[in-house]
C-alpha positions in Angstrom: 52.8 -137.8 -33.4 53.3 -135.9 -36.6 53.0 -132.1 -36.8 49.8 -132.4 -38.7 48.3 -134.8 -36.0 49.5 -132.4 -33.3 47.8 -129.5 -35.0 44.6 -131.4 -35.4 44.6 -132.5 -31.7 45.1 -128.9 -30.7 42.2 -127.7 -32.8 39.9 -130.4 -31.3 41.0 -129.4 -27.8 40.3 -125.7 -28.5 36.9 -126.5 -30.0 35.9 -128.6 -26.9 37.1 -125.8 -24.6 35.1 -123.2 -26.5 32.0 -125.4 -26.4 32.3 -125.9 -22.6 32.9 -122.2 -22.1 29.8 -121.2 -24.1 27.7 -123.8 -22.3 28.9 -122.7 -18.9 28.3 -119.0 -19.8 24.8 -119.7 -20.9 24.0 -121.8 -17.9 25.2 -119.4 -15.3 23.9 -116.3 -17.1 20.4 -117.5 -16.5 21.1 -118.2 -12.8 23.1 -115.1 -11.9 20.6 -112.4 -12.8 20.1 -109.0 -11.0 18.1 -110.7 -8.2 21.0 -113.1 -7.4 23.6 -110.3 -7.3 21.3 -108.0 -5.2 20.8 -110.8 -2.7 24.6 -111.4 -2.5 25.3 -107.7 -2.1 22.9 -107.5 0.8 24.5 -110.5 2.5 28.0 -109.0 2.1 27.0 -105.6 3.3 25.8 -107.2 6.5 29.2 -108.6 7.4 31.6 -106.7 9.7 33.5 -104.1 7.7 36.9 -105.3 9.0 36.4 -108.9 7.8 37.7 -109.7 4.3 35.5 -111.4 1.6 37.2 -113.6 -1.0 35.8 -115.1 -4.2 35.9 -118.9 -4.2 35.0 -119.3 -7.9 37.7 -117.2 -9.6 36.3 -117.2 -13.1 33.3 -115.2 -11.8 35.7 -112.4 -10.8 34.9 -109.7 -13.4 31.1 -110.1 -13.0 31.3 -110.5 -9.3 33.4 -107.4 -8.7 31.1 -105.4 -11.1 28.1 -106.2 -9.0 29.6 -106.6 -5.5 31.6 -103.7 -4.0 32.8 -105.9 -1.1 34.9 -107.9 -3.5 36.7 -104.8 -5.0 39.2 -103.8 -2.2 42.8 -104.8 -2.8 42.7 -107.0 0.3 40.2 -109.2 -1.5 41.6 -109.0 -5.0 45.3 -109.1 -4.3 46.0 -110.3 -0.7 49.5 -111.1 0.5 48.3 -114.3 2.2 45.8 -115.3 4.9 47.9 -114.3 7.9 46.3 -111.6 10.1 42.8 -112.7 9.1 41.3 -114.5 12.2 37.9 -114.4 10.4 37.1 -114.2 6.7 34.4 -115.1 4.2 34.3 -116.8 0.8 31.6 -116.4 -1.8 31.1 -119.1 -4.5 28.7 -120.9 -6.6 26.3 -123.2 -4.6 26.4 -125.8 -7.4 30.1 -126.3 -7.0 30.3 -126.9 -3.2 34.0 -127.5 -2.8 35.0 -124.8 -5.3 32.6 -122.4 -3.8 34.0 -123.0 -0.3 37.6 -122.9 -1.2 39.9 -122.4 -4.2 43.5 -123.2 -5.3 44.4 -119.5 -4.8 43.2 -119.6 -1.2 45.0 -122.9 -0.6 48.2 -121.2 -1.9 47.7 -118.2 0.4 47.1 -120.5 3.4 50.8 -121.4 3.3 51.9 -123.1 6.4 48.8 -122.2 8.4 46.5 -125.1 9.3 43.2 -125.4 7.5 40.6 -122.9 8.8 37.4 -123.9 10.6 34.2 -123.6 8.6 31.7 -121.8 10.9 28.7 -122.0 8.6 27.3 -121.1 5.2 24.4 -119.0 4.0 22.5 -120.0 0.8 22.0 -117.1 -1.6 20.2 -118.9 -4.4 22.8 -119.8 -7.0 25.5 -118.5 -4.7 26.6 -119.5 -1.2 28.5 -117.5 1.4 30.9 -119.4 3.6 32.2 -118.2 7.0 35.7 -119.2 8.2 37.7 -118.8 11.4 41.5 -119.1 11.6 42.8 -118.4 15.2 46.3 -119.3 14.2 46.4 -116.4 11.6 47.3 -113.9 14.4 46.5 -110.2 14.6 47.7 -107.5 12.2 49.4 -104.6 14.0 50.9 -102.6 11.1 51.1 -102.8 7.3 53.7 -100.9 5.2 51.2 -100.7 2.4 48.5 -99.1 4.6 50.7 -96.2 5.8 53.2 -95.4 3.0 53.7 -91.9 4.2 55.4 -93.2 7.3 58.1 -94.9 5.1 61.6 -93.4 4.5 63.4 -94.5 1.3 67.0 -94.0 0.1 69.3 -95.6 -2.4 73.1 -95.6 -2.7 73.1 -91.9 -3.7 70.8 -90.4 -1.0 67.2 -90.0 0.1 64.3 -90.5 -2.3 61.6 -87.8 -2.8 57.9 -88.6 -2.4 55.5 -86.8 -4.7 52.0 -87.9 -5.8 52.4 -91.4 -4.5 55.8 -92.0 -6.1 59.3 -92.1 -4.6 61.8 -90.7 -7.0 65.3 -92.0 -6.3 68.7 -91.3 -8.0 68.9 -95.0 -9.0 65.3 -96.0 -9.3 61.6 -95.4 -8.6 59.1 -96.9 -6.2 55.2 -96.7 -6.3 52.4 -98.3 -4.5 50.7 -100.5 -7.1 49.0 -103.8 -7.9 51.2 -106.0 -10.1 51.1 -109.5 -11.7 53.4 -111.9 -9.8 53.4 -115.6 -10.8 50.2 -115.0 -12.7 48.3 -113.5 -9.8 47.6 -109.8 -8.8 49.5 -108.7 -5.7 49.4 -105.3 -3.9 52.8 -104.1 -3.1 55.6 -101.5 -3.3 56.6 -101.7 -6.9 60.4 -101.2 -7.0 62.2 -100.3 -10.2 65.9 -100.3 -9.3 69.1 -100.1 -11.4 71.1 -103.2 -11.8 73.3 -104.0 -8.8 72.0 -101.2 -6.6 70.6 -101.1 -3.1 67.3 -99.6 -1.8 66.7 -99.0 1.9 63.2 -98.7 3.2 62.8 -97.8 6.9 59.9 -97.4 9.3 60.9 -95.6 12.5 59.0 -96.2 15.8 56.6 -98.8 14.6 54.6 -101.2 16.7 55.8 -104.8 16.4 54.3 -108.0 17.6 55.9 -111.5 17.5 56.8 -111.6 13.8 57.5 -109.6 10.7 56.0 -111.2 7.6 56.5 -110.2 4.0 56.7 -111.3 0.4 58.9 -110.5 -2.5 58.2 -111.3 -6.1 59.0 -110.1 -9.6 56.4 -108.6 -11.9 55.7 -109.0 -15.7 56.1 -112.4 -17.4 58.1 -110.9 -20.3 60.4 -109.0 -17.9 61.1 -112.2 -16.0 62.1 -114.0 -19.1 64.7 -111.3 -19.9 66.1 -111.0 -16.4 66.1 -113.8 -13.8 68.8 -112.5 -11.5 68.1 -113.0 -7.8 67.7 -110.2 -5.2 69.2 -110.0 -1.8 66.8 -109.0 1.1 68.1 -107.9 4.5 65.8 -107.1 7.5 67.0 -105.1 10.5 65.2 -104.2 13.8 66.8 -101.4 15.8 69.9 -101.9 13.5 70.2 -105.6 14.5 70.0 -108.0 11.6 67.0 -110.4 12.0 66.8 -112.0 8.6 68.7 -112.3 5.3 67.3 -114.0 2.1 68.3 -114.4 -1.5 65.1 -114.7 -3.5 64.6 -115.5 -7.2 61.7 -115.2 -9.6 61.4 -119.0 -9.7 60.1 -118.8 -6.2 57.1 -116.8 -7.3 55.5 -114.9 -4.5 58.2 -115.7 -2.0 57.4 -115.5 1.7 59.9 -114.5 4.4 59.4 -114.0 8.1 61.5 -113.0 11.2 60.6 -113.3 14.9 60.4 -110.0 16.7 60.1 -108.7 20.3 56.7 -106.9 21.0 57.0 -103.2 21.4 58.0 -100.0 19.5 61.0 -100.5 17.3 62.8 -99.1 14.2 62.6 -101.4 11.2 64.8 -101.2 8.1 64.8 -103.3 5.0 67.6 -103.4 2.4 66.9 -104.7 -1.1 69.8 -105.3 -3.5 69.2 -106.3 -7.1 72.0 -108.6 -8.2 73.6 -108.3 -11.6 71.3 -109.8 -14.3 73.0 -108.6 -17.5 75.7 -110.2 -19.6 79.3 -109.6 -20.5 80.3 -109.1 -24.1 83.3 -107.9 -26.0 82.0 -104.3 -25.4 81.8 -104.9 -21.6 78.9 -105.4 -19.3 75.4 -104.9 -20.7 72.5 -104.5 -18.1 69.2 -106.1 -18.7 66.0 -104.0 -18.7 64.6 -103.3 -15.3 62.2 -105.6 -13.6 59.7 -104.4 -11.0 60.3 -106.1 -7.6 57.0 -106.4 -5.7 57.4 -106.1 -1.9 55.1 -106.1 1.1 55.8 -106.2 4.9 53.5 -106.5 7.9 53.9 -106.8 11.7 51.7 -109.4 13.4 51.1 -110.8 16.8 50.8 -114.6 16.6 50.6 -117.3 19.3 53.3 -119.9 19.2 52.2 -123.0 17.4 
C-alpha cells in the first residue's frame, strides 16, 4: 500500500467512526433523558451503601457520573480489582445486554477470581441494573488508602513529614491520588522517588486476615516512554519477609499477593526504584521521575 492509499484509508476509517459516533449519540440522547437518569438514581440510592456500583457501559461514564452520585466514589471509578467485594452491582444499557452486564474492564479486574453469579437484574427503561455475588472475593479488613494517617513513611535519609495530605521526603514525595496506569484510572499512593532510592511504608498493629493483596503500576504514558526501569518491591510482616517482586511498567497494573496469619501484626513495605537513566561521557544521567502507583489491602479469604 502506497502512502497516498494509506492516508485515504485512514480518512475513510475516521469518517466512518465519526458517523457511528454521531448516530450513537443521537440515538441514546433521546433515550437517556432526565426521567431515565432519575429512575436510575432512585434504584442506586436503594442499594446497601457498602456495596459498590460499577458502570458496565464505559463510554457512558461522563454523563452517568454527572447524573448518578453512586458512580462517583473512587471505589467505582478507579477500583484496584474485584477482591473484597462479595456483592456488587453493574449498571448498563439494556439494549446491549452483555455489555451492560459486564465489561472488558470488569473482566480484567476479576483477575484469577471465578466468574461471579448473576443474582438478578432490574429494568430501568433504557438502562438495566445487574446484581452480582462473588463469595470467593473474600472480606476486606483494612485498606492503606482508607487510613493514610496510620501510615509511617521514610526514605534512605530519614522520616517523611505529612502535611495537607502529602508526605515530603528528602528523596521524594508521596500523595494520595488517582492516576492513569495502563490507560485506566487507579486510586493509589502516588510515589515520586529519586532514581535508585528506597521508600519504606509501614503500618504498625494492623488487622490481617489470610492474605495481603496489592498492585503497583507506573503513571503517565509519556513518563513511561522516557523511563522503563523496573522497581523492586519487598513486603515484610513482623520484620519477616513474606514477598519480593521485581515489577515493570510492561506489566501494567501489576498484582502481588502474600499469605498472612490472621491477627494483629506490623506490616512494612519497601519500594526501590532501579536505575533508569543512561551513561554518557559526562557520567550517569538520571531520567525524569515517574510516579509509581501503589495500593495494599488486607483480606480474609477462604482457601480455593
